[in-house]
N, C-alpha and C positions, 0 to 999 in steps of 0.2 A: 580723286578727292582725298583718299587716305594720305597721299604724299603731301598734298596741300595742307592738310590738318597737322601733320607732323612738322612741316616747315613753320606753320604759324605758332605752334607750341614752342618750338626751338627758338624762334625769334622773340617770343614773349619772355622766355627764361633768360635769354641773353640781355634783353632790355632791362629786366629786373635786377640783374647782377650789378652791384655797385662797382664803379670804375675806380682803380687805385688813385689815391691822392698823393702827389709828390710833396713831402714835407721838407725835404732837404736834398740838394744836389750840389756837391762840391767837386769842382773840376781842378785837376792838377796836371802840370807839365812835369815830366820826369826825365832827368838826365842820367844816362847810364855810362859810367866810365868817361870816355872821351867824346861820346855821342850826345849832342844837345837835342833836347826835345825828341828823345828816342821812343818814349811811351806816353800815351795819354791815359789818364786814370780818372774815373768818376766814383765818388763815394755818395751813396744815396740812402734815404729812408723814405718808405712809402707806407701809407695806411691802406690796407687791402680789405678791411672789414671792421666790425665792431671789436675794438680791443686787439686787433691783429695787425702785425706790421712785418715788413720785409726790409732788411738792411742788405746792401749790396756794395761790393767793390769790384769794378770791372776795369780791365786794362787792355789796350791794344797797341802793338808795336808799330812804329812808323819808319819810313825811309830804309836806310841800310840795316837797322836793327830788325826790321820786318823780314828782310831777305835772309839775314844770318840766323834768325830764330825760326825760320820756316813759317812765317806769317802767324806768329803766336798771339793768341787771345786768351785771357784768363777771366773767369768770373767766380767770385766768392760770394755766396748768398746765404742769408739766414732768415728763416721764417720764425717769427717770435710772437708771443702773446704776453699780455701784462698780467702778472700774478704775484701776490705777496710783496707789492711795492717795487717791482722791477720787471724788466723785459726778460722773459725766459725763452731760451731756444727750443724750437720743436724739430726743425730740420736744418742742418748746416751742410751746404754743398760746396765742393771745390771742383771746378770744371776748367779744363785747359784744352785748347785746340791748336795743333801745330802739325805742319806737314801732312795735312789731310786726316789726321787721327784725332780721336776724341778720348780724353781721359776724364773720368767723372767718379767722384766719391760722394756718398751721402752718409752723414751721421744722423741717425734717427733717434730722437729722445722719446722713448715709449714710457711715459710717466705712469700710466695706469698698470703697466706690466713690470715696472721697476727695472727696465733694461735699456741700455744704450747700445745701438747696433751700427756697424759700418757696412754699407752696401757699395759695391763697386761695379762699374760698367765693364762688361765683357765684350770686347770688340768682335771676337769670333762668333759668339753666340747672339750678339745684338740684344743683350738683356742685362738687368742688374742682378747681382748675386751677393748674398750675405757672406762677408769675409771674417767678421769678428763681432764679439759682443761682450759686455761686462755689466755687472749689476749697477743700476742707476740709483745708488744709495746716498748720493750727495748732490750738491749744487754745482754742476759743471757749466762752463761757458766756453763758447768759441770766441775767436778774436773780435768778430763783428758785434755780437751781443755784449761782450765786455766793453767794447768801445762806446756803444750807445748808452749803456748803463752809466758809464763814467761821464759821457757827454751830457746826459740829462740829469746828473746829480743823484742817481738812484743808489750809488755806493756811499752816499753821505758826503759831508763837507770835506774839503781837502785843504792842506796848507803846506808851505814849503818844509821839506824835511820828512814828510810822511812817505811811507811805502805801502802801496796797495797790492795785496796778493789775492789773485782770483784763481780758483781751481780750473785748469783747462781740460780739454779732452784727453783722457789718459791713453792715447794711442800714438805711436807704437810703444810709448812709455809714459809713466805719470808725468804730468806737466803742471806747473804753476805759472800763470801769466803775472809777471811782477812789474809794477809801475812805480818808479821812484820819482817823487814830486820835487822839483827844484823851486827856487824862489821866483817870485814874479817881479820882472824888471820892466824897463821901458820897452823892450822888444817883445815882451810877452812872458809866459811861464814856460820853463824848460821841463821836459819829461824824458826819462830814459826807460824804455819798455823792453823787457826781456821775455821772449816767447819762442816757440818752436817755429822755425822757418820751413813750412811744408813745401814751398815752391822750389827749394834747393836742398833736396835730399834730407829733409827733416833735421837740418842743423839748427842748433840753438843760436839765435841771433839777437842783436841789440839794435833797437831803433831809437833815434834821438829826435824828439818832436818839440816844436814850438807852438804854443797855444796863444791865441789872443784873449782879450778880456771876456769874450763870450764862449770860451772853450772850443773855438774852431781851430783845427790844426792849420797853420799857415805855411809851415814847411817841415820837412822830415828828411832824414838821411840815414843810411845804413851801409855796411860793407858786406860784400859777398866775395866768393873766391876770385872773381876776375876784376874787382874794383869797387868803386863807390857808386851808390845809387842815391840821387837827391830828387825830392819832389817839392814843387812850389804851387801854392794856391793861385788860381787864375781868376781874372775878372769874369763876371757873368755867372758866378756861382750863386746858388739859391740857398739861403740859410733858414733855419728854423725860426719862425716868427711868433708862434703862439703855443701855449702849453698843449700837450697831448691830452686827448679825452681818455683818461685812465680811471674813470670812476667805477667801472664795472669789472668784476672779477670774472675771468674766463676759466672755464673748466677744461683742462687739457685731456684729450683722449688719444 
């Protein structure tokens, strides 16, 4: 009887928990150097609770690129809440799996304690350990929260010739995510984004992006040590259709 009661309580709690709502899911085909359609990438935004959101970029290698990369899969994810007119990061994760090994970093924004911490997965000990911390005395953003704040217009209106500078995560060194806004033409608006490329040995990288009239990235390209990487928006993508419910202030703990 006790087991049945526990099962019923657990079932009730799961039923009461709100299911995530997919607000946007952008699908991209990525060419890497001479390999066409080498990676499939999805950029998504979900509502996971009242005033709480998760932004995610996930990528999976295909074909020969999968073999050469050791079946590499990457997930970049940010848990965010709405506060003071913008989406504020709470946890930013960088996870990569290749050749059977897991690499995971979590940047935890502890606003009530005034501290930003980096936790890293220890494969040998099968646990997360704190590796670094710094005072959280400013407004820092990871690439995903910066992207969606820009995408939703929370950084304010933009025009050709503007340069948007957003303080990034100051690890392993201070960083500023810089977005240079180009003019809007028939093919869309051009952006040049400068940020730390954490996927390739923390090198500073430039990403060139084309936006359509709804601020959706339709294509992007960059260069890494072994060549050019280009991504193209694919049919079947789901776009933001309605304003977010951002009427209530969330207290971050």
